[in-house]
Backbone as JSON, one array per atom type, in Angstrom:
{
  "sequence": "XXXXXXXXXXXXXXXXXXXXXXXXXXXXXXXXXXXXXXXXXXXXXXXXXXXXXXXXXXXXXXXXXXXXXXXXXXXXXXXXXXXXXXXXXXXXXXXXXXXXXXXXXXXXXXXXXXXXXXX",
  "N": [[28.51, -2.24, -11.96], [29.15, -0.28, -9.22], [31.1, -0.27, -6.14], [29.72, 1.01, -4.03], [27.04, 0.88, -4.87], [26.73, -1.9, -4.88], [27.1, -2.47, -2.15], [24.88, -1.15, -1.09], [22.76, -2.61, -2.24], [23.29, -5.1, -1.07], [22.88, -4.43, 1.61], [20.08, -3.86, 1.55], [19.14, -6.41, 0.85], [19.98, -7.98, 3.05], [18.57, -6.68, 5.06], [15.92, -7.14, 4.23], [15.84, -9.94, 4.41], [15.92, -10.24, 7.13], [13.45, -9.48, 8.02], [10.24, -10.17, 9.49], [7.58, -12.56, 8.71], [5.07, -11.18, 8.44], [5.88, -8.52, 8.01], [7.33, -8.85, 5.64], [5.25, -9.62, 3.89], [3.67, -7.3, 3.91], [5.48, -5.49, 2.78], [5.8, -6.65, 0.25], [3.21, -6.28, -0.71], [3.19, -3.5, -0.84], [5.1, -3.18, -2.85], [3.71, -4.35, -4.98], [1.62, -2.51, -5.2], [3.06, -0.24, -5.95], [4.09, -1.07, -8.46], [1.69, -1.49, -9.87], [0.74, 1.13, -9.87], [2.71, 2.34, -11.42], [2.26, 1.04, -13.88], [-0.35, 1.9, -14.4], [0.09, 4.66, -14.66], [1.74, 4.53, -16.88], [-0.07, 3.75, -18.86], [-1.71, 6.06, -18.89], [0.18, 7.94, -19.75], [0.89, 6.93, -22.29], [-1.55, 7.15, -23.62], [-1.85, 9.91, -23.53], [0.14, 10.57, -25.31], [-1.04, 9.83, -27.59], [-0.94, 7.15, -28.5], [-1.86, 4.2, -30.22], [-4.79, 2.68, -29.02], [-5.29, -0.08, -28.92], [-2.7, -1.08, -29.11], [-1.67, -0.11, -26.72], [-3.21, -1.54, -24.85], [-2.38, -4.17, -25.46], [0.41, -4.11, -24.92], [0.53, -3.3, -22.18], [-1.02, -5.24, -20.89], [0.56, -7.45, -21.4], [2.88, -6.79, -19.93], [1.69, -6.69, -17.43], [0.95, -9.35, -17.06], [3.47, -10.53, -16.88], [4.41, -9.45, -14.55], [3.26, -10.52, -12.25], [1.71, -9.42, -10.14], [-0.48, -8.78, -7.32], [-4.0, -9.72, -7.16], [-5.89, -7.66, -6.56], [-4.48, -5.29, -7.16], [-3.8, -5.71, -9.87], [-6.33, -5.79, -10.93], [-7.22, -3.15, -10.86], [-5.66, -1.95, -12.85], [-6.47, -3.48, -15.04], [-9.17, -2.76, -15.14], [-8.95, -0.1, -15.97], [-7.82, -0.55, -18.52], [-9.9, -1.97, -19.72], [-11.82, 0.0, -19.96], [-10.71, 1.76, -21.71], [-11.41, 2.45, -24.34], [-13.52, 4.17, -23.96], [-12.41, 6.42, -22.96], [-10.9, 9.64, -23.42], [-8.14, 11.38, -24.92], [-5.88, 12.71, -22.57], [-7.64, 12.55, -20.49], [-7.18, 10.91, -18.39], [-6.08, 10.79, -15.15], [-2.93, 11.03, -13.51], [-1.48, 8.79, -11.11], [-0.34, 9.1, -7.77], [2.78, 8.34, -6.12], [3.25, 8.49, -3.37], [3.68, 6.89, -1.16], [6.06, 5.65, -1.42], [8.39, 6.6, -0.12], [7.95, 5.76, 2.51], [8.14, 2.97, 2.26], [10.82, 2.76, 1.54], [11.98, 3.83, 3.86], [11.22, 1.86, 5.72], [12.74, -0.29, 4.86], [15.29, 0.75, 5.19], [15.42, 1.5, 7.92], [13.71, -0.11, 9.37], [10.81, -0.77, 11.42], [11.27, 0.35, 13.87], [13.05, 3.18, 14.69], [16.45, 3.58, 14.0], [20.01, 4.09, 13.96], [21.27, 5.27, 10.87], [22.47, 3.1, 8.4], [25.4, 3.24, 6.65], [26.25, 2.86, 3.23]],
  "CA": [[28.0, -1.81, -10.67], [30.27, 0.11, -8.36], [31.11, -0.85, -4.8], [28.68, 1.64, -3.22], [25.76, 0.28, -5.29], [26.72, -3.28, -4.41], [26.89, -2.45, -0.7], [23.5, -0.76, -0.85], [21.92, -3.78, -2.56], [23.54, -6.09, -0.03], [22.19, -3.93, 2.8], [18.65, -4.09, 1.38], [18.9, -7.85, 0.88], [20.11, -8.43, 4.44], [17.46, -6.1, 5.83], [14.71, -7.86, 3.84], [15.88, -11.31, 4.93], [15.73, -10.23, 8.58], [12.08, -9.12, 8.34], [9.32, -11.24, 9.81], [6.64, -12.88, 7.63], [4.05, -10.13, 8.28], [6.54, -7.36, 7.4], [7.63, -9.2, 4.25], [4.0, -9.58, 3.13], [3.29, -5.89, 3.75], [6.41, -4.89, 1.84], [5.46, -7.17, -1.07], [1.98, -5.6, -1.13], [3.59, -2.15, -1.23], [5.76, -3.31, -4.15], [2.64, -4.57, -5.95], [0.93, -1.23, -5.37], [3.96, 0.63, -6.72], [4.14, -1.54, -9.84], [0.38, -1.2, -10.46], [0.7, 2.58, -10.09], [3.58, 2.62, -12.57], [1.57, 0.58, -15.09], [-1.48, 2.81, -14.58], [0.64, 5.91, -15.19], [2.23, 4.25, -18.23], [-1.25, 3.82, -19.73], [-2.09, 7.47, -19.0], [1.2, 8.62, -20.55], [0.78, 6.47, -23.67], [-2.77, 7.75, -24.18], [-1.55, 11.33, -23.73], [0.97, 10.65, -26.52], [-1.9, 9.39, -28.69], [-0.58, 5.82, -28.96], [-3.04, 3.39, -30.55], [-5.33, 2.08, -27.79], [-5.09, -1.54, -28.95], [-1.29, -1.31, -28.81], [-1.51, 0.13, -25.29], [-3.78, -2.7, -24.16], [-1.53, -5.34, -25.69], [1.69, -3.94, -24.22], [0.37, -3.23, -20.73], [-1.47, -6.56, -20.43], [1.74, -8.32, -21.43], [3.69, -6.42, -18.76], [0.91, -7.06, -16.25], [1.07, -10.8, -16.92], [4.83, -10.87, -16.47], [4.76, -8.87, -13.26], [2.74, -11.37, -11.18], [1.25, -8.65, -8.99], [-1.69, -9.29, -6.68], [-5.27, -9.6, -7.88], [-6.5, -6.34, -6.36], [-3.71, -4.28, -7.89], [-3.92, -5.94, -11.31], [-7.71, -5.49, -11.32], [-7.33, -1.71, -11.1], [-5.08, -1.67, -14.16], [-7.35, -4.12, -16.02], [-10.37, -1.93, -15.27], [-8.58, 1.03, -16.81], [-7.66, -1.03, -19.89], [-11.23, -2.33, -20.23], [-12.56, 1.24, -20.25], [-9.84, 2.63, -22.49], [-12.1, 2.95, -25.54], [-14.44, 5.23, -23.55], [-11.64, 7.57, -22.47], [-10.3, 10.49, -24.44], [-6.77, 11.82, -24.64], [-5.73, 13.69, -21.49], [-8.73, 12.4, -19.53], [-6.73, 9.99, -17.34], [-5.17, 11.48, -14.23], [-1.82, 10.21, -13.02], [-1.55, 8.41, -9.7], [0.82, 9.48, -6.97], [3.52, 7.27, -5.45], [3.72, 9.13, -2.14], [4.01, 5.91, -0.13], [7.37, 5.08, -1.73], [9.36, 6.97, 0.92], [7.7, 4.9, 3.67], [8.71, 1.65, 1.95], [12.27, 2.92, 1.62], [12.33, 3.99, 5.27], [11.08, 0.57, 6.4], [13.9, -1.12, 4.52], [16.5, 1.34, 5.76], [15.43, 1.6, 9.37], [12.77, -0.99, 10.03], [9.72, -0.02, 12.06], [11.87, 1.12, 14.95], [14.11, 4.05, 14.17], [17.8, 3.33, 14.5], [20.97, 4.87, 13.22], [21.33, 4.93, 9.45], [23.63, 2.31, 7.99], [25.98, 3.85, 5.46], [26.77, 1.84, 2.29]],
  "C": [[29.21, -1.46, -9.8], [30.08, -0.44, -6.95], [29.99, -0.28, -3.92], [27.3, 1.06, -3.57], [25.64, -1.15, -4.79], [26.44, -3.34, -2.9], [25.46, -2.08, -0.34], [22.55, -1.92, -1.13], [22.09, -4.87, -1.5], [22.83, -5.7, 1.26], [20.69, -4.2, 2.7], [18.32, -5.57, 1.44], [18.97, -8.38, 2.31], [18.96, -7.92, 5.3], [16.17, -6.85, 5.51], [14.69, -9.26, 4.43], [15.68, -11.36, 6.44], [14.29, -9.86, 8.98], [11.26, -10.35, 8.68], [8.34, -11.46, 8.67], [5.6, -11.78, 7.38], [4.65, -8.9, 7.6], [6.88, -7.63, 5.94], [6.37, -9.12, 3.39], [3.57, -8.14, 2.89], [4.18, -5.2, 2.73], [6.13, -5.36, 0.41], [4.18, -6.54, -1.6], [2.28, -4.16, -1.55], [4.28, -2.16, -2.59], [4.73, -3.53, -5.25], [1.9, -3.27, -6.24], [1.77, -0.27, -6.2], [3.97, 0.22, -8.19], [2.81, -1.26, -10.55], [0.24, 0.29, -10.77], [1.54, 2.96, -11.29], [2.91, 2.2, -13.88], [0.38, 1.49, -15.41], [-1.0, 4.12, -15.21], [1.22, 5.72, -16.59], [1.08, 4.32, -19.23], [-1.64, 5.28, -19.96], [-1.11, 8.22, -19.9], [1.1, 8.23, -22.02], [-0.46, 7.04, -24.35], [-2.56, 9.24, -24.44], [-0.69, 11.54, -24.97], [0.24, 10.16, -27.76], [-1.44, 8.07, -29.32], [-1.87, 5.04, -29.2], [-3.5, 2.61, -29.3], [-5.17, 0.56, -27.77], [-3.64, -1.9, -28.64], [-1.01, -1.12, -27.32], [-2.01, -1.07, -24.51], [-2.86, -3.91, -24.27], [-0.24, -5.25, -24.87], [1.52, -4.01, -22.71], [-0.13, -4.57, -20.17], [-0.32, -7.56, -20.43], [2.64, -8.05, -20.22], [3.0, -6.84, -17.46], [1.01, -8.56, -15.99], [2.44, -11.23, -16.44], [5.16, -10.42, -15.06], [4.29, -9.69, -12.07], [2.35, -10.57, -9.93], [-0.07, -9.2, -8.49], [-2.95, -8.97, -7.46], [-5.88, -8.21, -7.75], [-5.79, -5.27, -7.19], [-3.85, -4.46, -9.4], [-5.33, -5.62, -11.8], [-7.88, -4.0, -11.62], [-6.77, -1.34, -12.47], [-5.96, -2.27, -15.26], [-8.63, -3.31, -16.22], [-10.1, -0.71, -16.15], [-8.47, 0.6, -18.27], [-9.01, -1.39, -20.51], [-12.03, -1.1, -20.64], [-11.79, 2.2, -21.14], [-10.55, 3.22, -23.71], [-13.06, 4.09, -25.21], [-13.72, 6.49, -23.1], [-11.06, 8.36, -23.63], [-8.92, 10.92, -23.97], [-6.74, 12.89, -23.56], [-6.79, 13.57, -20.41], [-8.37, 11.45, -18.39], [-5.77, 10.75, -16.43], [-4.1, 10.5, -13.74], [-2.01, 9.92, -11.54], [-0.24, 8.75, -9.01], [1.48, 8.25, -6.36], [4.08, 7.78, -4.14], [4.07, 8.15, -1.03], [5.39, 5.3, -0.34], [8.4, 5.4, -0.66], [9.19, 6.1, 2.15], [8.29, 3.52, 3.45], [10.23, 1.71, 2.08], [12.72, 3.06, 3.07], [12.24, 2.67, 6.02], [12.25, -0.34, 6.09], [15.17, -0.57, 5.14], [16.54, 1.21, 7.27], [14.59, 0.55, 10.08], [11.69, -0.14, 10.69], [10.24, 0.82, 13.2], [13.0, 1.94, 14.36], [15.44, 3.69, 14.82], [18.76, 4.16, 13.66], [21.07, 4.35, 11.78], [22.61, 4.17, 9.16], [24.15, 2.9, 6.69], [26.52, 2.75, 4.56], [28.26, 1.92, 2.15]]
}
């Protein structure tokens, strides 16, 4: 890890530690949503590549268990896995991660806009 990467990680850690409990909870929910979206898209990609459906279920459920994401987010991925046998290749649409920039902005600037801190 180079110095710039280390400084950026340190900045994010300090910014996160200065957040209030409500902001931390919202940020953690956003992280859960991002991870659930990534797992959902992983399933769609694996099905598009014609990977065995039982292997997809096994792998994604294992990752889902290790991720410890919230119940609502994990339920959406589990629902997809439960209905996997009824889906055909290319029939799963990918989910967008358009809220990622907002999460990044909140960590960089907080809710109030201020000058950007350079790593």
